[in-house]
PDB file with SEQRES, HELIX, SHEET and CRYST1 records, atoms N, CA, C and O in Angstrom:
SEQRES   1 A   80  MET ASP ASP GLU MET LYS LYS ILE GLY LYS GLN PRO ASN          
SEQRES   2 A   80  ASN PRO LEU HIS GLY VAL THR LEU ALA THR ILE VAL GLU          
SEQRES   3 A   80  GLN LEU GLU GLY TYR TYR GLY TRP ASP VAL LEU ALA ASP          
SEQRES   4 A   80  LYS ILE PRO ILE ARG CYS PHE GLU ASN ASN PRO SER ILE          
SEQRES   5 A   80  LYS SER SER LEU LYS PHE LEU ARG LYS THR ASN TRP ALA          
SEQRES   6 A   80  ARG THR LYS VAL GLU ASP LEU TYR ILE ARG THR PHE CYS          
SEQRES   7 A   80  ARG ASP                                                      
HELIX    1 AA1 ASP A    2  GLY A    9  1                                   8    
HELIX    2 AA2 LEU A   21  LYS A   40  1                                  20    
HELIX    3 AA3 ARG A   44  GLU A   47  1                                   4    
HELIX    4 AA4 ILE A   52  LYS A   61  1                                  10    
HELIX    5 AA5 ASN A   63  PHE A   77  1                                  15    
CRYST1    1.000    1.000    1.000  90.00  90.00  90.00 P 1           1          
ATOM      1  N   MET A   1      52.148   6.577 -29.642  1.00  0.00           N  
ATOM      2  CA  MET A   1      52.426   5.366 -28.906  1.00  0.00           C  
ATOM      3  C   MET A   1      52.700   5.621 -27.476  1.00  0.00           C  
ATOM      4  O   MET A   1      52.355   4.855 -26.576  1.00  0.00           O  
ATOM      5  N   ASP A   2      53.380   6.811 -27.297  1.00  0.00           N  
ATOM      6  CA  ASP A   2      53.673   7.066 -25.727  1.00  0.00           C  
ATOM      7  C   ASP A   2      52.337   7.192 -24.992  1.00  0.00           C  
ATOM      8  O   ASP A   2      52.203   6.624 -23.908  1.00  0.00           O  
ATOM      9  N   ASP A   3      51.323   7.924 -25.539  1.00  0.00           N  
ATOM     10  CA  ASP A   3      50.178   8.103 -24.843  1.00  0.00           C  
ATOM     11  C   ASP A   3      49.410   6.738 -24.535  1.00  0.00           C  
ATOM     12  O   ASP A   3      48.778   6.538 -23.498  1.00  0.00           O  
ATOM     13  N   GLU A   4      49.545   5.871 -25.535  1.00  0.00           N  
ATOM     14  CA  GLU A   4      48.975   4.592 -25.422  1.00  0.00           C  
ATOM     15  C   GLU A   4      49.534   3.744 -24.264  1.00  0.00           C  
ATOM     16  O   GLU A   4      48.833   3.065 -23.515  1.00  0.00           O  
ATOM     17  N   MET A   5      50.954   3.864 -24.196  1.00  0.00           N  
ATOM     18  CA  MET A   5      51.777   3.179 -23.164  1.00  0.00           C  
ATOM     19  C   MET A   5      51.343   3.804 -21.759  1.00  0.00           C  
ATOM     20  O   MET A   5      51.168   3.109 -20.758  1.00  0.00           O  
ATOM     21  N   LYS A   6      51.197   5.117 -21.792  1.00  0.00           N  
ATOM     22  CA  LYS A   6      50.730   5.719 -20.360  1.00  0.00           C  
ATOM     23  C   LYS A   6      49.437   5.190 -19.909  1.00  0.00           C  
ATOM     24  O   LYS A   6      49.227   4.881 -18.736  1.00  0.00           O  
ATOM     25  N   LYS A   7      48.566   5.087 -20.857  1.00  0.00           N  
ATOM     26  CA  LYS A   7      47.167   4.595 -20.579  1.00  0.00           C  
ATOM     27  C   LYS A   7      47.192   3.148 -19.904  1.00  0.00           C  
ATOM     28  O   LYS A   7      46.488   2.839 -18.943  1.00  0.00           O  
ATOM     29  N   ILE A   8      48.103   2.306 -20.542  1.00  0.00           N  
ATOM     30  CA  ILE A   8      48.241   0.907 -20.230  1.00  0.00           C  
ATOM     31  C   ILE A   8      48.846   0.788 -18.731  1.00  0.00           C  
ATOM     32  O   ILE A   8      48.469  -0.116 -17.985  1.00  0.00           O  
ATOM     33  N   GLY A   9      49.733   1.677 -18.360  1.00  0.00           N  
ATOM     34  CA  GLY A   9      50.488   1.723 -17.144  1.00  0.00           C  
ATOM     35  C   GLY A   9      49.615   2.219 -15.974  1.00  0.00           C  
ATOM     36  O   GLY A   9      49.910   1.868 -14.831  1.00  0.00           O  
ATOM     37  N   LYS A  10      48.549   3.023 -16.206  1.00  0.00           N  
ATOM     38  CA  LYS A  10      47.669   3.592 -15.207  1.00  0.00           C  
ATOM     39  C   LYS A  10      46.547   2.575 -14.915  1.00  0.00           C  
ATOM     40  O   LYS A  10      46.028   1.935 -15.829  1.00  0.00           O  
ATOM     41  N   GLN A  11      46.185   2.440 -13.636  1.00  0.00           N  
ATOM     42  CA  GLN A  11      45.042   1.669 -13.069  1.00  0.00           C  
ATOM     43  C   GLN A  11      44.160   2.526 -12.232  1.00  0.00           C  
ATOM     44  O   GLN A  11      44.282   2.579 -11.008  1.00  0.00           O  
ATOM     45  N   PRO A  12      43.311   3.166 -12.870  1.00  0.00           N  
ATOM     46  CA  PRO A  12      42.470   4.052 -12.163  1.00  0.00           C  
ATOM     47  C   PRO A  12      41.553   3.351 -11.105  1.00  0.00           C  
ATOM     48  O   PRO A  12      41.226   3.979 -10.098  1.00  0.00           O  
ATOM     49  N   ASN A  13      41.153   2.137 -11.297  1.00  0.00           N  
ATOM     50  CA  ASN A  13      40.294   1.468 -10.518  1.00  0.00           C  
ATOM     51  C   ASN A  13      41.003   0.616  -9.541  1.00  0.00           C  
ATOM     52  O   ASN A  13      40.335  -0.213  -8.925  1.00  0.00           O  
ATOM     53  N   ASN A  14      42.300   0.716  -9.315  1.00  0.00           N  
ATOM     54  CA  ASN A  14      43.095   0.001  -8.435  1.00  0.00           C  
ATOM     55  C   ASN A  14      43.687   0.930  -7.437  1.00  0.00           C  
ATOM     56  O   ASN A  14      44.681   1.597  -7.721  1.00  0.00           O  
ATOM     57  N   PRO A  15      43.073   0.996  -6.215  1.00  0.00           N  
ATOM     58  CA  PRO A  15      43.575   2.008  -5.225  1.00  0.00           C  
ATOM     59  C   PRO A  15      44.889   1.609  -4.708  1.00  0.00           C  
ATOM     60  O   PRO A  15      45.566   2.444  -4.108  1.00  0.00           O  
ATOM     61  N   LEU A  16      45.315   0.413  -4.884  1.00  0.00           N  
ATOM     62  CA  LEU A  16      46.648  -0.055  -4.475  1.00  0.00           C  
ATOM     63  C   LEU A  16      47.781   0.180  -5.434  1.00  0.00           C  
ATOM     64  O   LEU A  16      48.936   0.006  -5.046  1.00  0.00           O  
ATOM     65  N   HIS A  17      47.522   0.566  -6.665  1.00  0.00           N  
ATOM     66  CA  HIS A  17      48.451   0.742  -7.675  1.00  0.00           C  
ATOM     67  C   HIS A  17      49.519   1.766  -7.284  1.00  0.00           C  
ATOM     68  O   HIS A  17      49.197   2.917  -6.991  1.00  0.00           O  
ATOM     69  N   GLY A  18      50.786   1.351  -7.281  1.00  0.00           N  
ATOM     70  CA  GLY A  18      51.836   2.205  -6.888  1.00  0.00           C  
ATOM     71  C   GLY A  18      52.211   2.339  -5.398  1.00  0.00           C  
ATOM     72  O   GLY A  18      53.132   3.065  -5.025  1.00  0.00           O  
ATOM     73  N   VAL A  19      51.430   1.585  -4.547  1.00  0.00           N  
ATOM     74  CA  VAL A  19      51.598   1.634  -3.172  1.00  0.00           C  
ATOM     75  C   VAL A  19      52.321   0.282  -2.723  1.00  0.00           C  
ATOM     76  O   VAL A  19      51.852  -0.823  -2.995  1.00  0.00           O  
ATOM     77  N   THR A  20      53.388   0.451  -2.082  1.00  0.00           N  
ATOM     78  CA  THR A  20      54.177  -0.694  -1.605  1.00  0.00           C  
ATOM     79  C   THR A  20      53.632  -1.352  -0.423  1.00  0.00           C  
ATOM     80  O   THR A  20      52.926  -0.655   0.306  1.00  0.00           O  
ATOM     81  N   LEU A  21      53.847  -2.649  -0.081  1.00  0.00           N  
ATOM     82  CA  LEU A  21      53.363  -3.315   1.035  1.00  0.00           C  
ATOM     83  C   LEU A  21      53.907  -2.665   2.242  1.00  0.00           C  
ATOM     84  O   LEU A  21      53.234  -2.474   3.255  1.00  0.00           O  
ATOM     85  N   ALA A  22      55.225  -2.308   2.098  1.00  0.00           N  
ATOM     86  CA  ALA A  22      55.938  -1.505   3.222  1.00  0.00           C  
ATOM     87  C   ALA A  22      55.121  -0.288   3.561  1.00  0.00           C  
ATOM     88  O   ALA A  22      54.812  -0.096   4.737  1.00  0.00           O  
ATOM     89  N   THR A  23      54.752   0.539   2.625  1.00  0.00           N  
ATOM     90  CA  THR A  23      53.950   1.679   2.853  1.00  0.00           C  
ATOM     91  C   THR A  23      52.624   1.328   3.601  1.00  0.00           C  
ATOM     92  O   THR A  23      52.248   1.915   4.616  1.00  0.00           O  
ATOM     93  N   ILE A  24      51.935   0.274   2.971  1.00  0.00           N  
ATOM     94  CA  ILE A  24      50.712  -0.052   3.601  1.00  0.00           C  
ATOM     95  C   ILE A  24      50.859  -0.399   5.089  1.00  0.00           C  
ATOM     96  O   ILE A  24      50.095   0.095   5.919  1.00  0.00           O  
ATOM     97  N   VAL A  25      51.814  -1.226   5.419  1.00  0.00           N  
ATOM     98  CA  VAL A  25      51.973  -1.566   6.845  1.00  0.00           C  
ATOM     99  C   VAL A  25      52.416  -0.454   7.758  1.00  0.00           C  
ATOM    100  O   VAL A  25      52.031  -0.385   8.925  1.00  0.00           O  
ATOM    101  N   GLU A  26      53.260   0.444   7.184  1.00  0.00           N  
ATOM    102  CA  GLU A  26      53.780   1.593   8.048  1.00  0.00           C  
ATOM    103  C   GLU A  26      52.644   2.466   8.236  1.00  0.00           C  
ATOM    104  O   GLU A  26      52.477   2.945   9.358  1.00  0.00           O  
ATOM    105  N   GLN A  27      51.755   2.771   7.206  1.00  0.00           N  
ATOM    106  CA  GLN A  27      50.633   3.762   7.464  1.00  0.00           C  
ATOM    107  C   GLN A  27      49.488   3.082   8.366  1.00  0.00           C  
ATOM    108  O   GLN A  27      48.789   3.752   9.126  1.00  0.00           O  
ATOM    109  N   LEU A  28      49.371   1.814   8.229  1.00  0.00           N  
ATOM    110  CA  LEU A  28      48.345   1.218   9.220  1.00  0.00           C  
ATOM    111  C   LEU A  28      48.768   1.207  10.566  1.00  0.00           C  
ATOM    112  O   LEU A  28      47.994   1.475  11.484  1.00  0.00           O  
ATOM    113  N   GLU A  29      50.081   0.881  10.753  1.00  0.00           N  
ATOM    114  CA  GLU A  29      50.633   0.918  12.136  1.00  0.00           C  
ATOM    115  C   GLU A  29      50.732   2.272  12.701  1.00  0.00           C  
ATOM    116  O   GLU A  29      50.607   2.437  13.914  1.00  0.00           O  
ATOM    117  N   GLY A  30      50.950   3.260  11.889  1.00  0.00           N  
ATOM    118  CA  GLY A  30      50.965   4.702  12.446  1.00  0.00           C  
ATOM    119  C   GLY A  30      49.649   5.100  12.656  1.00  0.00           C  
ATOM    120  O   GLY A  30      49.498   5.957  13.526  1.00  0.00           O  
ATOM    121  N   TYR A  31      48.616   4.675  12.053  1.00  0.00           N  
ATOM    122  CA  TYR A  31      47.258   5.134  12.254  1.00  0.00           C  
ATOM    123  C   TYR A  31      46.552   4.449  13.408  1.00  0.00           C  
ATOM    124  O   TYR A  31      45.857   5.062  14.219  1.00  0.00           O  
ATOM    125  N   TYR A  32      46.787   3.042  13.435  1.00  0.00           N  
ATOM    126  CA  TYR A  32      46.089   2.265  14.487  1.00  0.00           C  
ATOM    127  C   TYR A  32      46.975   1.867  15.635  1.00  0.00           C  
ATOM    128  O   TYR A  32      46.511   1.733  16.767  1.00  0.00           O  
ATOM    129  N   GLY A  33      48.241   1.678  15.358  1.00  0.00           N  
ATOM    130  CA  GLY A  33      49.160   1.047  16.336  1.00  0.00           C  
ATOM    131  C   GLY A  33      49.056  -0.477  16.253  1.00  0.00           C  
ATOM    132  O   GLY A  33      48.120  -1.049  15.694  1.00  0.00           O  
ATOM    133  N   TRP A  34      50.088  -1.100  16.854  1.00  0.00           N  
ATOM    134  CA  TRP A  34      50.082  -2.511  16.818  1.00  0.00           C  
ATOM    135  C   TRP A  34      48.947  -3.298  17.555  1.00  0.00           C  
ATOM    136  O   TRP A  34      48.518  -4.357  17.099  1.00  0.00           O  
ATOM    137  N   ASP A  35      48.529  -2.800  18.588  1.00  0.00           N  
ATOM    138  CA  ASP A  35      47.543  -3.356  19.467  1.00  0.00           C  
ATOM    139  C   ASP A  35      46.178  -3.453  18.751  1.00  0.00           C  
ATOM    140  O   ASP A  35      45.510  -4.487  18.734  1.00  0.00           O  
ATOM    141  N   VAL A  36      45.802  -2.246  18.135  1.00  0.00           N  
ATOM    142  CA  VAL A  36      44.543  -2.282  17.338  1.00  0.00           C  
ATOM    143  C   VAL A  36      44.600  -2.978  16.220  1.00  0.00           C  
ATOM    144  O   VAL A  36      43.627  -3.634  15.847  1.00  0.00           O  
ATOM    145  N   LEU A  37      45.729  -2.933  15.542  1.00  0.00           N  
ATOM    146  CA  LEU A  37      45.930  -3.621  14.261  1.00  0.00           C  
ATOM    147  C   LEU A  37      45.834  -5.143  14.529  1.00  0.00           C  
ATOM    148  O   LEU A  37      45.272  -5.825  13.672  1.00  0.00           O  
ATOM    149  N   ALA A  38      46.277  -5.674  15.520  1.00  0.00           N  
ATOM    150  CA  ALA A  38      46.262  -7.085  16.048  1.00  0.00           C  
ATOM    151  C   ALA A  38      44.866  -7.387  16.351  1.00  0.00           C  
ATOM    152  O   ALA A  38      44.522  -8.548  16.133  1.00  0.00           O  
ATOM    153  N   ASP A  39      44.042  -6.625  16.782  1.00  0.00           N  
ATOM    154  CA  ASP A  39      42.541  -6.783  17.104  1.00  0.00           C  
ATOM    155  C   ASP A  39      41.849  -6.895  15.735  1.00  0.00           C  
ATOM    156  O   ASP A  39      40.945  -7.709  15.546  1.00  0.00           O  
ATOM    157  N   LYS A  40      42.262  -6.120  14.859  1.00  0.00           N  
ATOM    158  CA  LYS A  40      41.449  -6.006  13.551  1.00  0.00           C  
ATOM    159  C   LYS A  40      41.840  -7.183  12.622  1.00  0.00           C  
ATOM    160  O   LYS A  40      41.018  -7.763  11.912  1.00  0.00           O  
ATOM    161  N   ILE A  41      43.152  -7.489  12.679  1.00  0.00           N  
ATOM    162  CA  ILE A  41      43.540  -8.686  11.959  1.00  0.00           C  
ATOM    163  C   ILE A  41      44.479  -9.510  12.820  1.00  0.00           C  
ATOM    164  O   ILE A  41      45.675  -9.257  12.959  1.00  0.00           O  
ATOM    165  N   PRO A  42      43.834 -10.512  13.381  1.00  0.00           N  
ATOM    166  CA  PRO A  42      44.644 -11.327  14.466  1.00  0.00           C  
ATOM    167  C   PRO A  42      45.676 -12.265  13.828  1.00  0.00           C  
ATOM    168  O   PRO A  42      45.384 -13.435  13.582  1.00  0.00           O  
ATOM    169  N   ILE A  43      46.805 -11.782  13.580  1.00  0.00           N  
ATOM    170  CA  ILE A  43      47.844 -12.637  12.966  1.00  0.00           C  
ATOM    171  C   ILE A  43      49.077 -12.396  14.017  1.00  0.00           C  
ATOM    172  O   ILE A  43      49.218 -11.366  14.677  1.00  0.00           O  
ATOM    173  N   ARG A  44      49.868 -13.433  14.047  1.00  0.00           N  
ATOM    174  CA  ARG A  44      50.989 -13.346  15.142  1.00  0.00           C  
ATOM    175  C   ARG A  44      51.968 -12.233  14.840  1.00  0.00           C  
ATOM    176  O   ARG A  44      52.521 -11.645  15.769  1.00  0.00           O  
ATOM    177  N   CYS A  45      52.194 -11.933  13.631  1.00  0.00           N  
ATOM    178  CA  CYS A  45      53.180 -10.830  13.285  1.00  0.00           C  
ATOM    179  C   CYS A  45      52.713  -9.477  13.759  1.00  0.00           C  
ATOM    180  O   CYS A  45      53.544  -8.576  13.867  1.00  0.00           O  
ATOM    181  N   PHE A  46      51.545  -9.284  14.029  1.00  0.00           N  
ATOM    182  CA  PHE A  46      51.056  -8.048  14.694  1.00  0.00           C  
ATOM    183  C   PHE A  46      50.778  -8.198  16.269  1.00  0.00           C  
ATOM    184  O   PHE A  46      50.630  -7.222  17.003  1.00  0.00           O  
ATOM    185  N   GLU A  47      50.729  -9.446  16.676  1.00  0.00           N  
ATOM    186  CA  GLU A  47      50.390  -9.800  18.149  1.00  0.00           C  
ATOM    187  C   GLU A  47      51.654  -9.922  18.987  1.00  0.00           C  
ATOM    188  O   GLU A  47      51.685  -9.339  20.070  1.00  0.00           O  
ATOM    189  N   ASN A  48      52.676 -10.619  18.581  1.00  0.00           N  
ATOM    190  CA  ASN A  48      53.784 -10.991  19.206  1.00  0.00           C  
ATOM    191  C   ASN A  48      55.199 -10.240  18.758  1.00  0.00           C  
ATOM    192  O   ASN A  48      55.860 -10.596  17.782  1.00  0.00           O  
ATOM    193  N   ASN A  49      55.477  -9.361  19.463  1.00  0.00           N  
ATOM    194  CA  ASN A  49      56.899  -8.663  19.242  1.00  0.00           C  
ATOM    195  C   ASN A  49      56.713  -8.107  17.893  1.00  0.00           C  
ATOM    196  O   ASN A  49      57.517  -8.466  17.032  1.00  0.00           O  
ATOM    197  N   PRO A  50      55.687  -7.208  17.547  1.00  0.00           N  
ATOM    198  CA  PRO A  50      55.600  -6.858  16.087  1.00  0.00           C  
ATOM    199  C   PRO A  50      56.700  -5.739  15.712  1.00  0.00           C  
ATOM    200  O   PRO A  50      57.185  -4.894  16.465  1.00  0.00           O  
ATOM    201  N   SER A  51      56.964  -5.963  14.343  1.00  0.00           N  
ATOM    202  CA  SER A  51      57.867  -4.847  13.744  1.00  0.00           C  
ATOM    203  C   SER A  51      57.409  -4.866  12.312  1.00  0.00           C  
ATOM    204  O   SER A  51      56.756  -5.797  11.841  1.00  0.00           O  
ATOM    205  N   ILE A  52      57.802  -3.737  11.599  1.00  0.00           N  
ATOM    206  CA  ILE A  52      57.561  -3.642  10.234  1.00  0.00           C  
ATOM    207  C   ILE A  52      58.306  -4.777   9.486  1.00  0.00           C  
ATOM    208  O   ILE A  52      57.719  -5.427   8.621  1.00  0.00           O  
ATOM    209  N   LYS A  53      59.603  -5.018   9.819  1.00  0.00           N  
ATOM    210  CA  LYS A  53      60.217  -5.963   9.096  1.00  0.00           C  
ATOM    211  C   LYS A  53      59.676  -7.431   9.221  1.00  0.00           C  
ATOM    212  O   LYS A  53      59.537  -8.159   8.238  1.00  0.00           O  
ATOM    213  N   SER A  54      59.384  -7.809  10.498  1.00  0.00           N  
ATOM    214  CA  SER A  54      58.763  -9.142  10.719  1.00  0.00           C  
ATOM    215  C   SER A  54      57.343  -9.298   9.906  1.00  0.00           C  
ATOM    216  O   SER A  54      57.027 -10.312   9.284  1.00  0.00           O  
ATOM    217  N   SER A  55      56.579  -8.159  10.019  1.00  0.00           N  
ATOM    218  CA  SER A  55      55.311  -8.121   9.330  1.00  0.00           C  
ATOM    219  C   SER A  55      55.472  -8.392   7.751  1.00  0.00           C  
ATOM    220  O   SER A  55      54.838  -9.268   7.163  1.00  0.00           O  
ATOM    221  N   LEU A  56      56.294  -7.629   7.210  1.00  0.00           N  
ATOM    222  CA  LEU A  56      56.606  -7.622   5.741  1.00  0.00           C  
ATOM    223  C   LEU A  56      56.958  -9.123   5.362  1.00  0.00           C  
ATOM    224  O   LEU A  56      56.345  -9.699   4.464  1.00  0.00           O  
ATOM    225  N   LYS A  57      57.948  -9.713   6.068  1.00  0.00           N  
ATOM    226  CA  LYS A  57      58.360 -10.991   5.918  1.00  0.00           C  
ATOM    227  C   LYS A  57      57.182 -11.968   5.792  1.00  0.00           C  
ATOM    228  O   LYS A  57      57.019 -12.711   4.824  1.00  0.00           O  
ATOM    229  N   PHE A  58      56.401 -11.898   6.832  1.00  0.00           N  
ATOM    230  CA  PHE A  58      55.220 -12.844   7.003  1.00  0.00           C  
ATOM    231  C   PHE A  58      54.210 -12.507   5.744  1.00  0.00           C  
ATOM    232  O   PHE A  58      53.843 -13.429   5.015  1.00  0.00           O  
ATOM    233  N   LEU A  59      53.786 -11.193   5.523  1.00  0.00           N  
ATOM    234  CA  LEU A  59      52.810 -11.051   4.586  1.00  0.00           C  
ATOM    235  C   LEU A  59      53.232 -11.147   3.197  1.00  0.00           C  
ATOM    236  O   LEU A  59      52.374 -11.224   2.318  1.00  0.00           O  
ATOM    237  N   ARG A  60      54.553 -11.152   2.898  1.00  0.00           N  
ATOM    238  CA  ARG A  60      54.909 -11.479   1.484  1.00  0.00           C  
ATOM    239  C   ARG A  60      54.758 -13.033   1.203  1.00  0.00           C  
ATOM    240  O   ARG A  60      54.596 -13.455   0.058  1.00  0.00           O  
ATOM    241  N   LYS A  61      54.818 -13.819   2.261  1.00  0.00           N  
ATOM    242  CA  LYS A  61      54.655 -15.303   1.988  1.00  0.00           C  
ATOM    243  C   LYS A  61      53.343 -15.801   2.193  1.00  0.00           C  
ATOM    244  O   LYS A  61      53.058 -16.947   1.844  1.00  0.00           O  
ATOM    245  N   THR A  62      52.389 -14.927   2.811  1.00  0.00           N  
ATOM    246  CA  THR A  62      50.997 -15.451   3.029  1.00  0.00           C  
ATOM    247  C   THR A  62      49.945 -14.674   2.524  1.00  0.00           C  
ATOM    248  O   THR A  62      49.529 -13.696   3.146  1.00  0.00           O  
ATOM    249  N   ASN A  63      49.426 -15.071   1.322  1.00  0.00           N  
ATOM    250  CA  ASN A  63      48.477 -14.248   0.517  1.00  0.00           C  
ATOM    251  C   ASN A  63      47.184 -13.862   1.286  1.00  0.00           C  
ATOM    252  O   ASN A  63      46.644 -12.763   1.155  1.00  0.00           O  
ATOM    253  N   TRP A  64      46.718 -14.876   2.119  1.00  0.00           N  
ATOM    254  CA  TRP A  64      45.473 -14.559   2.808  1.00  0.00           C  
ATOM    255  C   TRP A  64      45.594 -13.461   3.788  1.00  0.00           C  
ATOM    256  O   TRP A  64      44.673 -12.659   3.942  1.00  0.00           O  
ATOM    257  N   ALA A  65      46.697 -13.395   4.455  1.00  0.00           N  
ATOM    258  CA  ALA A  65      47.069 -12.334   5.460  1.00  0.00           C  
ATOM    259  C   ALA A  65      47.174 -11.036   4.785  1.00  0.00           C  
ATOM    260  O   ALA A  65      46.599 -10.027   5.196  1.00  0.00           O  
ATOM    261  N   ARG A  66      47.983 -11.082   3.653  1.00  0.00           N  
ATOM    262  CA  ARG A  66      48.242  -9.792   2.838  1.00  0.00           C  
ATOM    263  C   ARG A  66      46.926  -9.261   2.318  1.00  0.00           C  
ATOM    264  O   ARG A  66      46.719  -8.048   2.332  1.00  0.00           O  
ATOM    265  N   THR A  67      46.104 -10.040   1.899  1.00  0.00           N  
ATOM    266  CA  THR A  67      44.732  -9.672   1.449  1.00  0.00           C  
ATOM    267  C   THR A  67      43.970  -8.791   2.448  1.00  0.00           C  
ATOM    268  O   THR A  67      43.435  -7.711   2.199  1.00  0.00           O  
ATOM    269  N   LYS A  68      44.015  -9.454   3.655  1.00  0.00           N  
ATOM    270  CA  LYS A  68      43.297  -8.738   4.885  1.00  0.00           C  
ATOM    271  C   LYS A  68      43.925  -7.477   5.121  1.00  0.00           C  
ATOM    272  O   LYS A  68      43.187  -6.517   5.344  1.00  0.00           O  
ATOM    273  N   VAL A  69      45.243  -7.306   5.109  1.00  0.00           N  
ATOM    274  CA  VAL A  69      45.898  -6.072   5.351  1.00  0.00           C  
ATOM    275  C   VAL A  69      45.606  -5.075   4.294  1.00  0.00           C  
ATOM    276  O   VAL A  69      45.357  -3.916   4.625  1.00  0.00           O  
ATOM    277  N   GLU A  70      45.617  -5.449   2.992  1.00  0.00           N  
ATOM    278  CA  GLU A  70      45.327  -4.556   1.821  1.00  0.00           C  
ATOM    279  C   GLU A  70      43.918  -4.132   2.012  1.00  0.00           C  
ATOM    280  O   GLU A  70      43.691  -2.928   1.894  1.00  0.00           O  
ATOM    281  N   ASP A  71      42.936  -4.935   2.289  1.00  0.00           N  
ATOM    282  CA  ASP A  71      41.584  -4.671   2.457  1.00  0.00           C  
ATOM    283  C   ASP A  71      41.361  -3.577   3.569  1.00  0.00           C  
ATOM    284  O   ASP A  71      40.606  -2.627   3.359  1.00  0.00           O  
ATOM    285  N   LEU A  72      42.022  -3.732   4.729  1.00  0.00           N  
ATOM    286  CA  LEU A  72      41.936  -2.843   5.770  1.00  0.00           C  
ATOM    287  C   LEU A  72      42.555  -1.450   5.349  1.00  0.00           C  
ATOM    288  O   LEU A  72      42.004  -0.394   5.663  1.00  0.00           O  
ATOM    289  N   TYR A  73      43.645  -1.498   4.672  1.00  0.00           N  
ATOM    290  CA  TYR A  73      44.203  -0.219   4.060  1.00  0.00           C  
ATOM    291  C   TYR A  73      43.289   0.484   3.160  1.00  0.00           C  
ATOM    292  O   TYR A  73      43.236   1.711   3.245  1.00  0.00           O  
ATOM    293  N   ILE A  74      42.506  -0.183   2.242  1.00  0.00           N  
ATOM    294  CA  ILE A  74      41.594   0.422   1.353  1.00  0.00           C  
ATOM    295  C   ILE A  74      40.445   0.969   2.151  1.00  0.00           C  
ATOM    296  O   ILE A  74      39.997   2.077   1.858  1.00  0.00           O  
ATOM    297  N   ARG A  75      39.956   0.297   3.101  1.00  0.00           N  
ATOM    298  CA  ARG A  75      38.747   0.782   3.887  1.00  0.00           C  
ATOM    299  C   ARG A  75      39.176   1.922   4.726  1.00  0.00           C  
ATOM    300  O   ARG A  75      38.344   2.783   5.008  1.00  0.00           O  
ATOM    301  N   THR A  76      40.491   2.019   5.187  1.00  0.00           N  
ATOM    302  CA  THR A  76      40.915   3.039   6.016  1.00  0.00           C  
ATOM    303  C   THR A  76      41.256   4.335   5.326  1.00  0.00           C  
ATOM    304  O   THR A  76      40.876   5.412   5.784  1.00  0.00           O  
ATOM    305  N   PHE A  77      41.935   4.239   4.280  1.00  0.00           N  
ATOM    306  CA  PHE A  77      42.575   5.245   3.524  1.00  0.00           C  
ATOM    307  C   PHE A  77      42.124   5.590   2.153  1.00  0.00           C  
ATOM    308  O   PHE A  77      42.496   6.645   1.639  1.00  0.00           O  
ATOM    309  N   CYS A  78      41.359   4.777   1.544  1.00  0.00           N  
ATOM    310  CA  CYS A  78      40.891   4.954   0.116  1.00  0.00           C  
ATOM    311  C   CYS A  78      39.478   5.156  -0.050  1.00  0.00           C  
ATOM    312  O   CYS A  78      38.843   4.457  -0.839  1.00  0.00           O  
ATOM    313  N   ARG A  79      38.919   6.097   0.660  1.00  0.00           N  
ATOM    314  CA  ARG A  79      37.498   6.418   0.591  1.00  0.00           C  
ATOM    315  C   ARG A  79      37.320   7.462  -0.500  1.00  0.00           C  
ATOM    316  O   ARG A  79      38.126   8.378  -0.662  1.00  0.00           O  
ATOM    317  N   ASP A  80      36.176   7.277  -1.281  1.00  0.00           N  
ATOM    318  CA  ASP A  80      35.880   8.157  -2.385  1.00  0.00           C  
ATOM    319  C   ASP A  80      35.208   9.441  -1.863  1.00  0.00           C  
ATOM    320  O   ASP A  80      34.874  10.327  -2.650  1.00  0.00           O  
TER     321      ASP A  80                                                      
END                                                                             
């Protein structure tokens, strides 16, 4: 039963499994910086006085923006 539960918990086809939104934003900001991030995804939380905290607050409430950020993370860091 334990092996079966372990298989269920793993998601090999989901590159975001186990990655928090905070980690995604921190890594993207560290890699691109706020200016380039705002060019790639033009949302106010990246353009006007950006911070990790304000970005997380916005992205947790706004699914379309979160999807864009997650897609950029996958394209940037999850290459096969």
